N, C-alpha and C positions, 0 to 999 in steps of 0.2 A: 389627354394624351402624355405619354411620359417625355421627359424632357432632359438633357444633360445640363450639367453646372461646370464651369470651368474650374471649379476647386475641388470636383468628385469625380472619381471613374464611375460610377455607378448612375442609375436613371433614378430621376426623381418624379413625382407625380404630385399633382396639385386637385384637392376636391372640397367639398363642405362637411364638414363633420358632424356628428350626431348634435352638437351645440349651434348649429347653424353659421359657423365660423369656417373662414377658408382656411386650410391648413396645408403646407407643403412638407413632404416627407420622403425620406430616401428608402427606395426599396431596398437596397442592400445587394443588388444584382446587375452584372453587365449585359444581362440578356435581355433584349427590348420585350419579345413576347413575354417572358416572365413578369417583366415589369407591369406589361399590359392587364396581365391576369392579377396581380396584386392589387392594383388600380381598381380594377372590375370588383374583388372582394370586398375592398374596403369601403369603396361608393357603396355596396348592398349594405354593408354592415352598418353603416352610417344612416341610410335611408332607414332602415328596418327599426333603428334605435329612436329615430327621429320621428317617425311617423307612429311606431305600434309599442314603443318603449320595448322592444326586444334586445335580450342581451345577447350580442354575438358568441358564437360556439368558440371557446379557446382550448387549443391543442396543447399536449405535454410539450411538445418542440416549441412553442411559440412563446411557453413560460418559462422554460429554461434559459432558452438563448436571452429574453430580456433579462432575467434574473441575474445570470452570469455577466453579461455585460455591464451591470450595475453594481456589482461586487467584485470586481476586479482587483480592489485592495485588499480583501480578506487573505490572511496568513494561509487559510486553507484554501486557495482558489483554486490550486494545482489539483488537490485532492478533490476538489467539489467536480470538477471538470470529469474524473475517473468515475466518481460515484454516478454522476451524471450518464455517463455511457451504460453504467449496470442497469441505473433505473429504466433506461429509454427500451431495455430488451422486453420489459413488460409492459411498460406505459406508453411507448410509443404508439403514436396515431390515435390515442384514448382522447375523447372528447372530456374537459375537464369539467365541464358543466354535468356530466353524467358520471362523475367518479362515485364510488360508495364504498364503504367500509371493507366489502367482500374483494374488492381489486386490492385493496394495500394487506389484506390477510392471505391474499393468495400470493402476494409477492414476497411476504415474508417466509411463507411455507416452502415458495420455490427456493429462496437461498437458503433454508435450513436443511433442505434434502440435498443441497449442493456442498453441506457441510462448512457453511460460514458462520463464524463466530457471533451470539448475540450483539455484542458491541460493536461490529461491522456494519449488523444489519441496522441497528439502532441510529447509526451516523448517516446511513442512506435513507431511512425515512425520515429523518430530522432534516435533511434537506428538501426533500420534496415538501414537508411542511413548511419549513423556512420562507421556501420560494413560492408557496401558496399564499402565506400571509403576506410576504411582501406585495404579490400581486393585488392582494385585496386592499392592502394600506396605500399603496403607490399609485396603481394604475386603476382603480375602484372596480376592479373587476367582482361580479358578482356569483362565484364559485365557491362551492363548498370545499372543507378541507378534512377528508377522511384521516388523514396521516398524523392529525394532531393528536398528541397523548399517547400514541402508540409505543409503547417502550417495553421490550424483553427485559428479562429479569438478567443483569449481567452478573458472572462470576465475579469472587473477589479479584482485584487487579493483582498483577504481578509484583512480587517485592523482594527482590534477590539482592544481598549484601555480602560483603565480605570481611574478615576480621583484618586488623591491622597488620596482623604477619602475612597475612595473603597479600595484603595491598604492597608490602615491601616486595614480596616476589616478584608480582607484576611487574612493579616499576623497573626491577633489576633487568627482567627479561626484556622489558619495552627499549632499554637503552642497549640492547644488543642486535637491535634490528639496524641493518646497514644505512635503510634509507630513512626509518621514520626515528633513529635514534636522536635525531638534530632537535625535534620537539615533542615526541610521545612521553617521555619521562614527565616533562615540565606539564604537559595537558592533562595528565592523570592526577598530578600532584595538586594544579590548581582545581579540578573537578572534585576532587576528594575534600578540600578545604574550604571550597565555597558553595559546593551543590547547584552551580551552575549548569544548564542545559548544554548540551555539545554546541548549538549553533550561536549560543551566546558567548562561547569562549572564541570559538573559531572566527566570528566577526566583531572581536574585540580589536579594538585600535589602542594606538599608543595616547592618542589625544583624550581619551576618557580613563585613562589611570592615573593615580596619583599616589605613588609610593610613599612620599613624605607623609600625607595625612592618611596612607594605609587604605585606600578605597579604590574601586572603579566603578564606574557609572554605567547604568543600562538605560537607555531611552526606550520610550514606548515603542517605538518600531523594532526593538531588538527584543522583546520579550514576547512569551506565549500569551499572557493575558491582556498585553495591551498597557502595561502600566509601566512607569519608571521606577528604578529602585538604584540604589546605591549597595555596593557588595564590600561588607569589611574583610580586610586582609589580617589574616594571622602569620605568624613566622612563617611557617611552611610555603604559603601561599604567596608572600613576600620574595622568598628564596627563588621560587620557579619563576616569577615574574623578571627577576634580576638575572636569571640565567638566561632568559628570552632576551633580555636587554643585551647582555654580554654578546649572544649571538648576533643580533642585530648590528651592532658596532662593528663587528669584525666582517661580514658578509654584505649587510644591506643596510646600511645607516640612513636612508630614505624611505625605507618601507614604512606604511602606516600600519602594518600589521602585526600583532604579537604575535600569530602562528603563522610563519611564513617558511619558506625555503630559502636556499642561500640566493637566489634570484630576486626575493622581495615579495615573490608570487605568493598570494594567500593560499594556507592549505585548505582543504574543501573535504577530501576523503580520508578519514582515518579508520574505518570499520576494518580493512584488511587487516593492518598493521596491528590494531589492536586484537583482534582474533588471534592473531599470530602469538601476542605475546600473552594471552590467557592461555593457550596451549602449551607455550613452553612452560608456563608456571603452574600447569596443573589444574586449572582453574575452569570448571565447566559451567555451562548455561548461565554466562555472566556477558551482559550487553554493555555498549557504552553508557546508555542511558543509568544503568544500576549504580554507576559511578555517583550519580546524584543520591539514590536510595541509600548508598553506602554512608554519604556523608550526614544525610536525617538519621539514621540509624546510630551513628557513633554520638550524635549531638544528642539525641533523646535518652540513649543509655547512660550519656554521661551527666542528665537531668537537667538538659535544657527545657524551658517550658515551651509547649507547642505552640503559642501564638508567637514566639520569636523563631522559632523554626520554621513556621509558616512565612514569616516576615522575610526571612533569608533566602528561602527557596522561590520566594515569590505566587505561592498559593493565593488564589481569589478567595480561598475559604479556608478555615481551619479542618474543615472537613476532608480534605485532602490529607493534611498533614497528621490527622488521627489515624491513619494506617499505622502508624509508627508506635503509637500509645502502649502495645502491649510490650515493648521493649524496656519500659520503665514500671515494673511490677513495685518497685519500692514505693512510688508515689501512690500508688493504690493500698499498698500495706499501710502507710502512714495513714491514710484518710480512714481505712478500716479501724485502725488504732485509737480513733478518737472515739470511737464508740463505746469503748470500755469506759471512757470519764462519763459518759451520756449515762450509761448504765448504772454506775456507782450513785449518780445524781438523782436517778428516778428509784432509788430504793433498790439495787442490785444488791445491796449490802445485806439485806433480809431475805435472800434468796433462800437459805436453808429453812428459816423461819418458816416461809411462805411455803415451801415443799412439804413440810412436815404437816403443817395445818391442811392441806388438802389429802394428805395422806389420812388424817385422822377423821376428817369428813367421810372420806371414801370407807372406813370402819364402821363408822356411825352408821351411815347407810346400808 
């Protein structure tokens, strides 16, 4: 029979599980009838597993609730909730034990007909696959995973960057915004000269900035890759931070945030002000994240090695950084030039003689 505990608002039940051990389990509901129904279901499943080795049927909802509860610390948790709602439109009510590749293919086709991009579809099916693998590994569920390895070909990612001249125009226009001029020019300067992501900068605290050494620090919880890194500061980046320091001393000396308003509150939304500055500077199709692309493009164009650019941007592999390789044609030109010396060592100097020999042989034949 369901029972209540002093430390919990929901009903609890007690029963013998498939291993023959007594378990006490929260039903997750404050409705006694629902709790009784869950108790009966769990007891029946345990009996069938214990007596006949039968694997209880698992539903999509049961899987996702368990997985989402276990992964609340994921950076993408909010997006996982949104993706789960989309997956539920197709997989809701389905038994995971009976899931087949056709079910996944029909989901992909449905999303394609809705005009959804391959990258978005891939992330949705990857979530389903990850949840199933987690249940197999952590809950010992014997269920198939038809979503594994199903990945649509994605088009080459967006790569937009601007010239230093356009960057100066953008910064100038950012300073004309009555609301954002307190921080937006400094934000753009810092993004262009560090390659940091928006949230890495907006979440930056003064306690992690060392102007004397010329670094600021990002702990694992601050980065997308979940890895700590230090970000070196050039002259322009230091000037931007000194500008923020002057603002802080004048308006909010106790604020911990580098980017804050006059009350010391953290700046959280930069999109609208940034878009306005882009419009005034006549820069089209340029997003906040493209400041990061611009930093990488400038570095590669200046001859910075890709592994060094990777380390600065915090890419997990150099593959992400290779998107910018085409901006350094001189590196490839220098590599191809080395073939000239290889050719001379392998008898290239006899090229004309060899050509004449071949011609003579052809005439003789």
